[in-house]
TORSEZA-224986 format. One record per residue (C-alpha): residue in one letter; x, y, z; residue number from 1. Coordinates in nm, 3 decimals. Layout:
<atoms>
<"a"; <X; Y; Z>; NUM>
...
</atoms>
This chain:
<atoms>
<"m"; <-2.983; -0.891; 3.756>; 1>
<"a"; <-3.055; -1.258; 3.756>; 2>
<"t"; <-2.857; -1.469; 3.520>; 3>
<"d"; <-2.914; -1.849; 3.442>; 4>
<"e"; <-2.564; -1.911; 3.388>; 5>
<"p"; <-2.320; -1.921; 3.686>; 6>
<"f"; <-2.057; -1.666; 3.671>; 7>
<"s"; <-1.801; -1.950; 3.732>; 8>
<"e"; <-1.884; -2.100; 3.387>; 9>
<"k"; <-1.701; -1.784; 3.251>; 10>
<"l"; <-1.389; -1.919; 3.347>; 11>
<"r"; <-1.423; -2.222; 3.125>; 12>
<"v"; <-1.231; -2.036; 2.846>; 13>
<"p"; <-1.103; -2.155; 2.524>; 14>
<"e"; <-0.748; -2.088; 2.450>; 15>
<"a"; <-0.632; -1.847; 2.182>; 16>
<"l"; <-0.282; -1.858; 2.006>; 17>
<"t"; <-0.048; -1.578; 1.845>; 18>
<"f"; <0.271; -1.621; 1.635>; 19>
<"d"; <0.522; -1.713; 1.892>; 20>
<"d"; <0.296; -1.997; 2.010>; 21>
<"v"; <0.337; -2.203; 1.706>; 22>
<"l"; <0.562; -2.311; 1.420>; 23>
<"l"; <0.530; -2.452; 1.080>; 24>
<"r"; <0.600; -2.819; 1.049>; 25>
<"p"; <0.852; -2.899; 0.796>; 26>
<"k"; <0.744; -3.129; 0.507>; 27>
<"e"; <0.905; -3.322; 0.225>; 28>
<"s"; <0.956; -3.051; -0.038>; 29>
<"r"; <1.110; -3.004; -0.393>; 30>
<"v"; <1.021; -2.627; -0.384>; 31>
<"e"; <1.321; -2.376; -0.386>; 32>
<"p"; <1.232; -2.075; -0.211>; 33>
<"d"; <1.280; -1.868; -0.521>; 34>
<"d"; <1.049; -2.051; -0.711>; 35>
<"a"; <0.754; -1.988; -0.473>; 36>
<"d"; <0.488; -1.782; -0.625>; 37>
<"t"; <0.327; -1.528; -0.369>; 38>
<"t"; <0.063; -1.403; -0.586>; 39>
<"t"; <-0.256; -1.344; -0.412>; 40>
<"r"; <-0.588; -1.157; -0.385>; 41>
<"v"; <-0.637; -0.892; -0.130>; 42>
<"s"; <-1.009; -0.810; -0.247>; 43>
<"t"; <-1.242; -0.939; -0.506>; 44>
<"n"; <-1.100; -0.751; -0.804>; 45>
<"v"; <-0.732; -0.669; -0.677>; 46>
<"r"; <-0.444; -0.914; -0.722>; 47>
<"l"; <-0.097; -0.864; -0.604>; 48>
<"s"; <0.223; -1.041; -0.670>; 49>
<"v"; <0.336; -0.974; -0.319>; 50>
<"p"; <0.096; -1.038; -0.046>; 51>
<"v"; <0.191; -0.746; 0.173>; 52>
<"l"; <0.008; -0.409; 0.263>; 53>
<"s"; <0.115; -0.112; 0.439>; 54>
<"a"; <-0.082; -0.006; 0.723>; 55>
<"a"; <-0.317; 0.305; 0.689>; 56>
<"m"; <-0.125; 0.515; 0.940>; 57>
<"d"; <-0.023; 0.863; 0.946>; 58>
<"t"; <0.345; 0.773; 1.011>; 59>
<"v"; <0.349; 0.495; 0.781>; 60>
<"t"; <0.158; 0.550; 0.429>; 61>
<"e"; <0.122; 0.854; 0.225>; 62>
<"a"; <0.170; 0.885; -0.158>; 63>
<"d"; <0.549; 0.812; -0.156>; 64>
<"l"; <0.525; 0.474; 0.014>; 65>
<"a"; <0.217; 0.382; -0.154>; 66>
<"i"; <0.392; 0.408; -0.493>; 67>
<"e"; <0.695; 0.221; -0.393>; 68>
<"m"; <0.470; -0.054; -0.245>; 69>
<"a"; <0.271; -0.088; -0.570>; 70>
<"r"; <0.600; -0.077; -0.785>; 71>
<"q"; <0.748; -0.357; -0.558>; 72>
<"g"; <0.412; -0.577; -0.627>; 73>
<"g"; <0.224; -0.480; -0.276>; 74>
<"l"; <-0.040; -0.233; -0.164>; 75>
<"g"; <-0.007; 0.096; 0.007>; 76>
<"v"; <-0.318; 0.196; 0.214>; 77>
<"l"; <-0.334; 0.576; 0.252>; 78>
<"h"; <-0.422; 0.700; 0.603>; 79>
<"r"; <-0.715; 0.932; 0.657>; 80>
<"n"; <-0.576; 1.197; 0.874>; 81>
<"m"; <-0.605; 1.443; 0.605>; 82>
<"t"; <-0.886; 1.603; 0.433>; 83>
<"p"; <-1.072; 1.408; 0.178>; 84>
<"e"; <-0.939; 1.653; -0.089>; 85>
<"e"; <-0.579; 1.597; 0.010>; 86>
<"m"; <-0.663; 1.204; 0.004>; 87>
<"a"; <-0.792; 1.275; -0.354>; 88>
<"d"; <-0.473; 1.446; -0.459>; 89>
<"q"; <-0.260; 1.157; -0.310>; 90>
<"i"; <-0.457; 0.889; -0.471>; 91>
<"e"; <-0.415; 1.073; -0.815>; 92>
<"a"; <-0.040; 1.103; -0.744>; 93>
<"v"; <-0.013; 0.730; -0.712>; 94>
<"k"; <-0.219; 0.663; -1.026>; 95>
<"r"; <0.004; 0.923; -1.207>; 96>
<"a"; <0.350; 0.788; -1.096>; 97>
<"d"; <0.414; 0.528; -1.362>; 98>
<"e"; <0.134; 0.602; -1.618>; 99>
<"l"; <0.236; 0.531; -1.983>; 100>
<"i"; <0.053; 0.831; -2.115>; 101>
<"i"; <0.138; 1.159; -1.910>; 102>
<"r"; <-0.179; 1.375; -1.913>; 103>
<"d"; <-0.042; 1.673; -1.753>; 104>
<"v"; <0.178; 1.786; -2.013>; 105>
<"v"; <0.387; 2.090; -2.014>; 106>
<"t"; <0.323; 2.290; -2.350>; 107>
<"a"; <0.465; 2.556; -2.544>; 108>
<"d"; <0.323; 2.837; -2.747>; 109>
<"p"; <0.475; 2.905; -3.096>; 110>
<"d"; <0.473; 3.278; -2.995>; 111>
<"q"; <0.669; 3.241; -2.697>; 112>
<"t"; <1.043; 3.330; -2.706>; 113>
<"v"; <1.306; 3.048; -2.678>; 114>
<"h"; <1.418; 3.209; -2.352>; 115>
<"e"; <1.074; 3.178; -2.199>; 116>
<"v"; <1.013; 2.815; -2.292>; 117>
<"d"; <1.378; 2.725; -2.167>; 118>
<"e"; <1.293; 2.865; -1.819>; 119>
<"m"; <0.952; 2.711; -1.839>; 120>
<"m"; <1.096; 2.377; -1.904>; 121>
<"e"; <1.356; 2.407; -1.627>; 122>
<"r"; <1.102; 2.506; -1.362>; 123>
<"a"; <0.891; 2.212; -1.464>; 124>
<"g"; <1.187; 1.979; -1.465>; 125>
<"v"; <1.126; 1.862; -1.836>; 126>
<"s"; <1.366; 1.846; -2.117>; 127>
<"g"; <1.116; 1.895; -2.406>; 128>
<"a"; <0.753; 2.009; -2.458>; 129>
<"p"; <0.498; 1.972; -2.738>; 130>
<"v"; <0.423; 2.312; -2.930>; 131>
<"v"; <0.041; 2.369; -2.961>; 132>
<"d"; <-0.198; 2.627; -3.083>; 133>
<"e"; <-0.483; 2.789; -2.912>; 134>
<"d"; <-0.688; 2.460; -2.986>; 135>
<"d"; <-0.424; 2.231; -2.864>; 136>
<"v"; <-0.344; 2.102; -3.201>; 137>
<"v"; <0.025; 1.981; -3.214>; 138>
<"l"; <0.237; 2.222; -3.436>; 139>
<"g"; <0.579; 2.099; -3.345>; 140>
<"i"; <0.809; 1.976; -3.040>; 141>
<"i"; <1.093; 2.177; -2.875>; 142>
<"s"; <1.368; 2.024; -2.667>; 143>
<"g"; <1.692; 2.116; -2.516>; 144>
<"t"; <1.884; 2.022; -2.844>; 145>
<"d"; <1.669; 2.252; -3.035>; 146>
<"i"; <1.784; 2.569; -2.834>; 147>
<"r"; <2.150; 2.503; -2.804>; 148>
<"p"; <2.375; 2.820; -2.874>; 149>
<"y"; <2.556; 2.636; -3.175>; 150>
<"l"; <2.219; 2.599; -3.348>; 151>
<"e"; <2.230; 2.987; -3.387>; 152>
<"v"; <1.913; 3.021; -3.214>; 153>
<"g"; <1.886; 3.347; -3.006>; 154>
<"d"; <1.706; 3.376; -2.685>; 155>
<"r"; <1.467; 3.630; -2.843>; 156>
<"d"; <1.377; 3.417; -3.126>; 157>
<"e"; <1.025; 3.268; -3.127>; 158>
<"v"; <0.960; 2.920; -3.059>; 159>
<"r"; <0.839; 2.844; -3.414>; 160>
<"e"; <1.167; 2.928; -3.555>; 161>
<"a"; <1.341; 2.674; -3.310>; 162>
<"m"; <1.095; 2.385; -3.291>; 163>
<"t"; <1.108; 2.057; -3.485>; 164>
<"d"; <0.793; 2.079; -3.707>; 165>
<"e"; <0.793; 1.733; -3.836>; 166>
<"v"; <0.637; 1.568; -3.534>; 167>
<"i"; <0.606; 1.207; -3.495>; 168>
<"t"; <0.264; 1.131; -3.292>; 169>
<"a"; <0.065; 0.845; -3.162>; 170>
<"s"; <-0.301; 0.756; -3.105>; 171>
<"e"; <-0.469; 0.706; -2.769>; 172>
<"d"; <-0.429; 0.320; -2.809>; 173>
<"v"; <-0.069; 0.325; -2.834>; 174>
<"t"; <0.104; 0.049; -2.636>; 175>
<"a"; <0.450; 0.078; -2.474>; 176>
<"r"; <0.603; -0.130; -2.723>; 177>
<"d"; <0.472; 0.059; -3.029>; 178>
<"a"; <0.591; 0.394; -2.853>; 179>
<"l"; <0.943; 0.248; -2.803>; 180>
<"e"; <0.972; 0.130; -3.169>; 181>
<"l"; <0.863; 0.485; -3.289>; 182>
<"m"; <1.138; 0.642; -3.069>; 183>
<"y"; <1.406; 0.406; -3.170>; 184>
<"e"; <1.296; 0.432; -3.532>; 185>
<"h"; <1.313; 0.831; -3.544>; 186>
<"k"; <1.571; 0.868; -3.271>; 187>
<"i"; <1.343; 1.060; -3.040>; 188>
<"e"; <1.270; 1.063; -2.660>; 189>
<"r"; <0.907; 1.164; -2.645>; 190>
<"v"; <0.596; 1.105; -2.856>; 191>
<"p"; <0.293; 1.337; -2.824>; 192>
<"v"; <-0.037; 1.139; -2.826>; 193>
<"v"; <-0.337; 1.307; -3.019>; 194>
<"d"; <-0.685; 1.249; -3.086>; 195>
<"e"; <-0.827; 1.229; -3.444>; 196>
<"d"; <-0.814; 1.607; -3.502>; 197>
<"d"; <-0.450; 1.609; -3.392>; 198>
<"r"; <-0.515; 1.763; -3.085>; 199>
<"l"; <-0.279; 1.686; -2.779>; 200>
<"t"; <-0.403; 1.456; -2.533>; 201>
<"g"; <-0.090; 1.336; -2.348>; 202>
<"l"; <0.259; 1.238; -2.400>; 203>
<"v"; <0.468; 0.914; -2.393>; 204>
<"t"; <0.845; 0.942; -2.283>; 205>
<"m"; <1.141; 0.699; -2.310>; 206>
<"q"; <1.211; 0.756; -1.946>; 207>
<"g"; <0.852; 0.651; -1.842>; 208>
<"i"; <0.858; 0.347; -2.060>; 209>
<"l"; <1.193; 0.222; -1.897>; 210>
<"a"; <1.072; 0.305; -1.560>; 211>
<"r"; <0.760; 0.097; -1.623>; 212>
<"r"; <1.005; -0.209; -1.728>; 213>
<"e"; <1.208; -0.150; -1.438>; 214>
<"y"; <0.912; -0.260; -1.232>; 215>
<"d"; <0.758; -0.556; -1.405>; 216>
<"e"; <0.610; -0.718; -1.106>; 217>
<"a"; <0.435; -0.392; -1.005>; 218>
<"a"; <0.070; -0.417; -0.878>; 219>
<"r"; <-0.142; -0.232; -1.151>; 220>
<"s"; <-0.513; -0.184; -1.234>; 221>
<"d"; <-0.660; -0.260; -1.547>; 222>
<"d"; <-0.574; 0.071; -1.696>; 223>
<"g"; <-0.202; 0.010; -1.626>; 224>
<"s"; <-0.175; 0.253; -1.332>; 225>
<"l"; <-0.034; 0.162; -0.992>; 226>
<"v"; <-0.287; 0.034; -0.731>; 227>
<"v"; <-0.362; 0.220; -0.432>; 228>
<"g"; <-0.566; 0.174; -0.114>; 229>
<"a"; <-0.736; 0.440; 0.102>; 230>
<"a"; <-0.867; 0.432; 0.458>; 231>
<"v"; <-1.212; 0.576; 0.524>; 232>
<"g"; <-1.385; 0.620; 0.848>; 233>
<"p"; <-1.693; 0.386; 0.939>; 234>
<"f"; <-1.929; 0.664; 0.859>; 235>
<"e"; <-1.749; 0.874; 0.627>; 236>
<"t"; <-1.946; 0.820; 0.289>; 237>
<"d"; <-1.839; 1.151; 0.139>; 238>
<"r"; <-1.470; 1.086; 0.182>; 239>
<"a"; <-1.530; 0.728; 0.041>; 240>
<"q"; <-1.703; 0.889; -0.271>; 241>
<"i"; <-1.439; 1.146; -0.329>; 242>
<"a"; <-1.175; 0.872; -0.305>; 243>
<"d"; <-1.367; 0.662; -0.539>; 244>
<"e"; <-1.376; 0.929; -0.806>; 245>
<"a"; <-1.018; 1.009; -0.765>; 246>
<"g"; <-0.963; 0.653; -0.885>; 247>
<"v"; <-0.867; 0.436; -0.548>; 248>
<"d"; <-0.883; 0.065; -0.626>; 249>
<"v"; <-0.968; -0.052; -0.273>; 250>
<"l"; <-1.135; 0.150; 0.022>; 251>
<"f"; <-1.080; 0.012; 0.380>; 252>
<"i"; <-1.348; 0.065; 0.653>; 253>
<"d"; <-1.109; 0.184; 0.901>; 254>
<"c"; <-1.240; 0.089; 1.253>; 255>
<"a"; <-1.103; -0.085; 1.561>; 256>
<"h"; <-1.419; -0.268; 1.616>; 257>
<"a"; <-1.603; -0.352; 1.299>; 258>
<"h"; <-1.841; -0.590; 1.459>; 259>
<"n"; <-2.039; -0.278; 1.556>; 260>
<"l"; <-2.383; -0.291; 1.408>; 261>
<"n"; <-2.384; 0.091; 1.325>; 262>
<"v"; <-2.055; 0.031; 1.144>; 263>
<"i"; <-2.160; -0.266; 0.944>; 264>
<"d"; <-2.484; -0.083; 0.838>; 265>
<"s"; <-2.265; 0.220; 0.735>; 266>
<"a"; <-2.011; -0.008; 0.550>; 267>
<"r"; <-2.298; -0.165; 0.365>; 268>
<"e"; <-2.413; 0.186; 0.249>; 269>
<"i"; <-2.061; 0.282; 0.149>; 270>
<"k"; <-2.029; -0.048; -0.072>; 271>
<"q"; <-2.347; 0.053; -0.265>; 272>
<"e"; <-2.203; 0.403; -0.331>; 273>
<"v"; <-1.876; 0.335; -0.481>; 274>
<"d"; <-1.717; 0.117; -0.759>; 275>
<"a"; <-1.394; 0.059; -0.561>; 276>
<"d"; <-1.371; -0.287; -0.357>; 277>
<"v"; <-1.451; -0.231; -0.015>; 278>
<"v"; <-1.263; -0.417; 0.277>; 279>
<"v"; <-1.414; -0.426; 0.607>; 280>
<"g"; <-1.212; -0.423; 0.936>; 281>
<"n"; <-1.103; -0.486; 1.190>; 282>
<"v"; <-1.254; -0.799; 1.339>; 283>
<"g"; <-1.125; -1.089; 1.531>; 284>
<"t"; <-1.408; -1.362; 1.562>; 285>
<"r"; <-1.585; -1.592; 1.349>; 286>
<"e"; <-1.933; -1.420; 1.437>; 287>
<"a"; <-1.785; -1.084; 1.294>; 288>
<"a"; <-1.689; -1.241; 0.982>; 289>
<"e"; <-2.025; -1.393; 0.948>; 290>
<"a"; <-2.182; -1.038; 0.978>; 291>
<"v"; <-1.988; -0.884; 0.701>; 292>
<"v"; <-1.909; -1.168; 0.468>; 293>
<"d"; <-2.222; -1.112; 0.247>; 294>
<"f"; <-2.116; -0.765; 0.113>; 295>
<"a"; <-1.730; -0.722; 0.199>; 296>
<"d"; <-1.484; -0.758; -0.076>; 297>
<"g"; <-1.209; -0.834; 0.195>; 298>
<"i"; <-1.192; -0.882; 0.565>; 299>
<"k"; <-0.924; -0.715; 0.781>; 300>
<"v"; <-0.835; -0.894; 1.094>; 301>
<"g"; <-0.671; -0.763; 1.395>; 302>
<"i"; <-0.800; -0.654; 1.746>; 303>
<"g"; <-0.493; -0.528; 1.941>; 304>
<"p"; <-0.181; -0.709; 1.809>; 305>
<"g"; <0.005; -0.399; 1.678>; 306>
<"s"; <0.339; -0.288; 1.852>; 307>
<"i"; <0.189; 0.032; 1.945>; 308>
<"c"; <-0.177; -0.066; 2.023>; 309>
<"t"; <-0.293; -0.079; 2.378>; 310>
<"t"; <-0.635; -0.177; 2.315>; 311>
<"r"; <-0.607; -0.494; 2.499>; 312>
<"v"; <-0.463; -0.359; 2.794>; 313>
<"v"; <-0.701; -0.064; 2.793>; 314>
<"s"; <-1.016; -0.213; 2.708>; 315>
<"g"; <-0.936; -0.587; 2.837>; 316>
<"s"; <-1.065; -0.716; 2.502>; 317>
<"g"; <-0.889; -0.862; 2.199>; 318>
<"m"; <-0.797; -1.189; 2.014>; 319>
<"p"; <-0.458; -1.334; 1.979>; 320>
<"q"; <-0.392; -1.305; 1.601>; 321>
<"i"; <-0.331; -1.673; 1.478>; 322>
<"t"; <-0.664; -1.772; 1.634>; 323>
<"a"; <-0.818; -1.470; 1.512>; 324>
<"v"; <-0.691; -1.495; 1.165>; 325>
<"a"; <-0.813; -1.877; 1.174>; 326>
<"e"; <-1.172; -1.798; 1.304>; 327>
<"v"; <-1.224; -1.543; 1.028>; 328>
<"a"; <-1.086; -1.750; 0.767>; 329>
<"d"; <-1.317; -2.043; 0.834>; 330>
<"v"; <-1.598; -1.820; 0.731>; 331>
<"a"; <-1.450; -1.586; 0.463>; 332>
<"t"; <-1.305; -1.905; 0.279>; 333>
<"r"; <-1.638; -2.070; 0.231>; 334>
<"h"; <-1.744; -1.726; 0.070>; 335>
<"d"; <-1.425; -1.671; -0.145>; 336>
<"v"; <-1.369; -1.361; 0.041>; 337>
<"p"; <-0.989; -1.274; 0.101>; 338>
<"v"; <-0.855; -1.214; 0.441>; 339>
<"i"; <-0.597; -0.971; 0.551>; 340>
<"a"; <-0.407; -1.030; 0.894>; 341>
<"d"; <-0.336; -0.690; 1.027>; 342>
<"g"; <-0.065; -0.624; 1.310>; 343>
<"g"; <0.156; -0.797; 1.534>; 344>
<"i"; <0.393; -0.923; 1.269>; 345>
<"r"; <0.775; -0.875; 1.372>; 346>
<"y"; <0.945; -1.112; 1.132>; 347>
<"s"; <0.884; -1.265; 0.794>; 348>
<"g"; <0.820; -1.586; 0.968>; 349>
<"d"; <0.529; -1.430; 1.141>; 350>
<"a"; <0.390; -1.326; 0.818>; 351>
<"i"; <0.398; -1.666; 0.669>; 352>
<"k"; <0.242; -1.812; 0.971>; 353>
<"a"; <-0.054; -1.593; 0.934>; 354>
<"i"; <-0.097; -1.705; 0.568>; 355>
<"a"; <-0.079; -2.063; 0.700>; 356>
<"a"; <-0.365; -1.974; 0.947>; 357>
<"g"; <-0.580; -1.864; 0.646>; 358>
<"a"; <-0.503; -1.516; 0.559>; 359>
<"d"; <-0.443; -1.422; 0.191>; 360>
<"a"; <-0.211; -1.113; 0.274>; 361>
<"v"; <-0.057; -0.940; 0.567>; 362>
<"m"; <-0.052; -0.565; 0.669>; 363>
<"l"; <0.233; -0.421; 0.859>; 364>
<"g"; <0.283; -0.086; 1.027>; 365>
<"s"; <0.604; -0.049; 1.236>; 366>
<"y"; <0.803; -0.278; 0.987>; 367>
<"f"; <0.764; 0.006; 0.718>; 368>
<"a"; <0.771; 0.295; 0.959>; 369>
<"g"; <1.132; 0.324; 0.959>; 370>
<"t"; <1.179; 0.332; 0.560>; 371>
<"d"; <1.285; 0.622; 0.373>; 372>
<"e"; <0.931; 0.637; 0.197>; 373>
<"a"; <0.750; 0.676; 0.521>; 374>
<"p"; <0.630; 1.002; 0.630>; 375>
<"g"; <0.760; 1.012; 0.991>; 376>
<"r"; <1.047; 1.252; 1.066>; 377>
<"v"; <1.398; 1.118; 1.134>; 378>
<"i"; <1.520; 1.163; 1.479>; 379>
<"t"; <1.850; 1.083; 1.646>; 380>
<"m"; <1.866; 0.903; 1.978>; 381>
<"n"; <2.212; 0.818; 2.153>; 382>
<"g"; <2.371; 0.826; 1.799>; 383>
<"k"; <2.126; 0.613; 1.639>; 384>
<"k"; <1.879; 0.718; 1.372>; 385>
<"y"; <1.485; 0.659; 1.434>; 386>
<"k"; <1.162; 0.755; 1.274>; 387>
<"q"; <0.868; 0.867; 1.435>; 388>
<"y"; <0.605; 0.616; 1.482>; 389>
<"r"; <0.257; 0.639; 1.646>; 390>
<"g"; <-0.066; 0.446; 1.683>; 391>
<"m"; <-0.387; 0.563; 1.509>; 392>
<"g"; <-0.528; 0.526; 1.875>; 393>
<"s"; <-0.252; 0.747; 2.021>; 394>
<"v"; <-0.342; 1.102; 2.169>; 395>
<"g"; <-0.173; 1.282; 1.867>; 396>
<"a"; <-0.328; 1.083; 1.612>; 397>
<"m"; <-0.678; 1.105; 1.774>; 398>
<"n"; <-0.646; 1.487; 1.791>; 399>
<"d"; <-0.556; 1.478; 1.412>; 400>
<"g"; <-0.891; 1.343; 1.332>; 401>
<"g"; <-0.855; 0.959; 1.394>; 402>
<"g"; <-1.056; 0.928; 1.685>; 403>
<"d"; <-1.356; 0.798; 1.533>; 404>
<"r"; <-1.172; 0.485; 1.416>; 405>
<"y"; <-1.227; 0.389; 1.793>; 406>
<"l"; <-1.591; 0.498; 1.774>; 407>
<"k"; <-1.487; 0.803; 1.997>; 408>
<"e"; <-1.610; 1.179; 1.899>; 409>
<"e"; <-1.377; 1.462; 1.956>; 410>
<"d"; <-1.499; 1.678; 2.231>; 411>
<"e"; <-1.304; 2.006; 2.316>; 412>
<"d"; <-1.419; 1.981; 2.680>; 413>
<"e"; <-1.319; 1.600; 2.726>; 414>
<"e"; <-1.007; 1.412; 2.684>; 415>
<"f"; <-0.967; 1.108; 2.466>; 416>
<"v"; <-0.924; 0.784; 2.624>; 417>
<"p"; <-0.626; 0.652; 2.393>; 418>
<"e"; <-0.560; 0.291; 2.285>; 419>
<"g"; <-0.220; 0.348; 2.127>; 420>
<"v"; <0.110; 0.526; 2.212>; 421>
<"e"; <0.369; 0.735; 2.031>; 422>
<"a"; <0.698; 0.582; 1.973>; 423>
<"a"; <1.010; 0.564; 1.748>; 424>
<"t"; <1.130; 0.263; 1.519>; 425>
<"p"; <1.473; 0.214; 1.386>; 426>
<"y"; <1.556; 0.384; 1.054>; 427>
<"k"; <1.578; 0.108; 0.787>; 428>
<"g"; <1.658; 0.284; 0.457>; 429>
<"p"; <1.467; 0.186; 0.135>; 430>
<"l"; <1.153; 0.019; 0.152>; 431>
<"a"; <1.227; -0.205; -0.146>; 432>
<"q"; <1.518; -0.345; 0.086>; 433>
<"e"; <1.279; -0.423; 0.374>; 434>
<"l"; <1.005; -0.571; 0.144>; 435>
<"h"; <1.282; -0.800; -0.016>; 436>
<"q"; <1.390; -0.951; 0.299>; 437>
<"l"; <1.015; -0.996; 0.441>; 438>
<"v"; <0.895; -1.163; 0.102>; 439>
<"g"; <1.197; -1.365; 0.077>; 440>
<"g"; <1.146; -1.501; 0.427>; 441>
<"m"; <0.793; -1.590; 0.347>; 442>
<"q"; <0.921; -1.782; 0.024>; 443>
<"s"; <1.157; -1.981; 0.247>; 444>
<"g"; <0.855; -2.086; 0.467>; 445>
<"m"; <0.670; -2.205; 0.159>; 446>
<"g"; <0.971; -2.401; 0.046>; 447>
<"y"; <0.989; -2.583; 0.401>; 448>
<"v"; <0.645; -2.683; 0.362>; 449>
<"g"; <0.671; -2.792; -0.015>; 450>
<"a"; <0.424; -2.552; -0.176>; 451>
<"e"; <0.464; -2.338; -0.495>; 452>
<"t"; <0.176; -2.099; -0.443>; 453>
<"i"; <-0.012; -1.936; -0.164>; 454>
<"p"; <-0.331; -2.158; -0.210>; 455>
<"e"; <-0.121; -2.476; -0.207>; 456>
<"f"; <0.059; -2.344; 0.102>; 457>
<"k"; <-0.245; -2.262; 0.282>; 458>
<"e"; <-0.350; -2.635; 0.222>; 459>
<"r"; <-0.038; -2.817; 0.311>; 460>
<"s"; <0.079; -2.621; 0.607>; 461>
<"e"; <0.040; -2.766; 0.953>; 462>
<"f"; <0.116; -2.604; 1.307>; 463>
<"v"; <0.289; -2.745; 1.595>; 464>
<"r"; <0.255; -2.589; 1.939>; 465>
<"v"; <0.562; -2.440; 2.105>; 466>
<"s"; <0.647; -2.410; 2.487>; 467>
<"s"; <0.825; -2.121; 2.627>; 468>
<"a"; <1.153; -2.298; 2.605>; 469>
<"g"; <1.085; -2.368; 2.240>; 470>
<"q"; <1.025; -2.001; 2.186>; 471>
<"t"; <1.359; -1.903; 2.341>; 472>
<"e"; <1.517; -2.182; 2.140>; 473>
<"s"; <1.390; -2.029; 1.830>; 474>
<"h"; <1.573; -1.716; 1.865>; 475>
<"a"; <1.951; -1.659; 1.859>; 476>
<"h"; <2.055; -1.754; 2.202>; 477>
<"d"; <2.377; -1.801; 2.425>; 478>
<"v"; <2.570; -1.586; 2.218>; 479>
<"v"; <2.656; -1.217; 2.171>; 480>
<"i"; <2.557; -1.097; 1.830>; 481>
<"t"; <2.824; -0.896; 1.662>; 482>
<"d"; <2.670; -0.839; 1.297>; 483>
<"e"; <2.302; -0.811; 1.290>; 484>
<"a"; <2.131; -0.989; 0.998>; 485>
<"p"; <1.905; -0.751; 0.787>; 486>
<"n"; <1.607; -0.972; 0.845>; 487>
<"y"; <1.635; -1.035; 1.242>; 488>
<"s"; <1.689; -0.806; 1.525>; 489>
<"p"; <1.666; -0.960; 1.883>; 490>
<"d"; <1.504; -0.624; 1.991>; 491>
<"s"; <1.209; -0.699; 1.783>; 492>
</atoms>
């Protein structure tokens, strides 16, 4: 086949950089790290107090980790190696986690015996229950203190004889402050929520209010529920609609190469079918950003930078992450579309470099895979604890349903060509601890540049190139580390 361009011209190649190739240039500053505000947007309508997302990987993010991510101010993105119905259940679990008004209320019947209700409350793990009639009208409330032996209430007595029938109730528009004042005033721990006909619609508890106060920086949607994201396949309109109906805040088109025209066409259709924000990814070039920026609520960047991703080696294709983020941000910023840097982040310094390159937030997988809340199983090797971690392009993940992320269809007679590996990552303990170290390091980077906010940081920050000798100098060197710091491991 003839070509007008000599093949030798292909060797005139541009240079692309990643995290170790650059450092932030320190600048005059009056900003203390603790005063740096990391609030950011990850999509058109979702803001976070912490610019961090957990990856949609089946050994990283399920409901438990998504709940904790949102409580700490970030966003957990549920993986899609589960049925759409299972995903909907997990979305609903996140949404219910810190809700002010509990909707799934354990109730008692006035004709039940005290013994029956006592056992029912023990099974449900609650210490009290509203008593309702067949129309759900609230008649009273019964708690553990109502059925203690010293109150002369027998196990065979009916609930109507033991319940407190002077019930303090609240309306649907009750606020946490109003409910708390009612509880203090009447020395109670729970308030039934009723409609205009005194029918039970929910319950507010002292424990629930105090839990919400504990997480005052939590990422919440307009209705007060925790925010949650979910990954859907590039052609999974049905899954997207089910997740949307379950209340997901952000849908992530989960594709290794989103600059595929079929993927873009499908993503446009999904965007038209759902109310949730739609983030499109992954991309790695300016041209890819231009192809999706007119409809996407966010763009996710990363072609092969992940620790368990082998795309660049297997396919020979990819883009070093700092350059990829910068190219996409050049386009996205002009259209006010947030950018998420996905993959390749080993240290907090890498995360803040990604922000400096133009990202609004970062997504991490292996960083969180070792935490208590991640679903991977704990294993012990050579006396040390690890958790299972695998790429969504690994054989195992593909066999469990993730093959179409790499635009590969499952065929019983044909093996997958994987673009990831299965591995183990050190066990780390609670997610909150890891996130604290990550965000604290990012705030330190903002302090060195003299920026109080993410937008100001992106404007003020400058990079310097680093030689291989400079990269060595950046790490601990010429010493034997006797006590590892919680935010640095030479093995990273």
